[in-house]
N, C-alpha and C positions, 0 to 999 in steps of 0.2 A: 456224524450224520444229523443227530438231533439238534445240535447247536447251529448247524448250517441252515436247517429248516427254520429255526427261530430267528436267525439273522435275516433270511429272506422275508419272513413275515413282518419283522420289525422295520427293516429298511425298505422293503418293497411295497407290501400291501398297506401297512400303517402309513407310510409316507404318501402313498397314492390317495388314501382316504382323507388324510389331513392336509393335502395340498402341498406336500413336500417336506414337512417338518417331522423329524423323529429324534429321539434322545440317543445320542451316540456316547456310550460310556468311555470310549477311547479319547474323547476330547475333554478339555478342561471345562470346569463349571461355567466360566465366563462365556466360552464359545457357545455352549448349549443354551445358556440363558439369553444371550444376544440373538441367536437364531430364533428362539421361541418368541421373544418380544417383537422381533421384526416380522415374524410370521403373523402374530396377533394383529400388529398394526396394519399389515397389508391385507388381512382378512376383514378387519373391523372398520377401517377408515371409509371404504366406499359404502358399506352398509349404514354407517352413521350419517354420512353425507346424504344418502338417499332417503333415510327416515326422518331427518331433521330439516332439510332444505328442499325447496322446490327445484326440480330439474331445470337447469338452464345452461346455456353455453358458458356463462361466467363461472358457475359452480364446477362444471366438469373441466373447464380450462384450469381453474385453481387446483383441482384434484391432480390433473396431469402435471402441472408445475411442481406441486409438492412431492409427488412420487418421483419425478425426474430429479428433483433436488436431493432426495434421500439416496437414490442410486448414484448420483454424482459424488455425494459425500462418501459413501461406502467405497466407491471405486478409487477416489483420491486417497483415502486412508490406506486402502489395500496397496496402491502403487507406492505410496511413501514408505510403508513398512517393507515391502519387497525391495525397494531401492535401498533402504537403510541396511537391511540384513544381507542382501546379495552382492553389494558392491565392495564390501570390506574383504580383507584377506583373511583366510581361515587360519585360526590359531589352534594348535593342538596342545593339550596339557599332558605332561608326563604323569603316569599313574603315581599314586601316593607312595608306593613302596620304592620306586626308583628315586623319588625325591628324598626319602628318608635315608636310603643307602648311599646317597651322594654320587650317584651315577652321572657321568658326563653326558650332556646332550650335544647335538651337532653344532650348536653355537659356542659351546665351551671348548671344543677341541679344534685348534687352528688348523690341523692337518686335514680336516674334513670339509673345510670351507671352500676348497677348490682351487 
């Protein structure tokens, strides 16, 4: 019960306060780091633009183009990775003890091929 409350606080309330980012210990360090830096970029970029440049249609058009390009790049990388890993055939590995004992697999036994 206590850990569930902490999960809700970390993933629900903390994520709501920070705009959606939270540290997920189940993910790899690269994933957490990428999400954090993306979150910082999406938070800081409009603030930096507003504080350094005069508001104009050109500046905000440039902002929209840059944010759109970031999302397109992320979506294309995501699509390519899903395509890469989802279109191949699944390969199962025999446990190490079966390989050491010399057990036959389905491909080794001609009577099982069908």
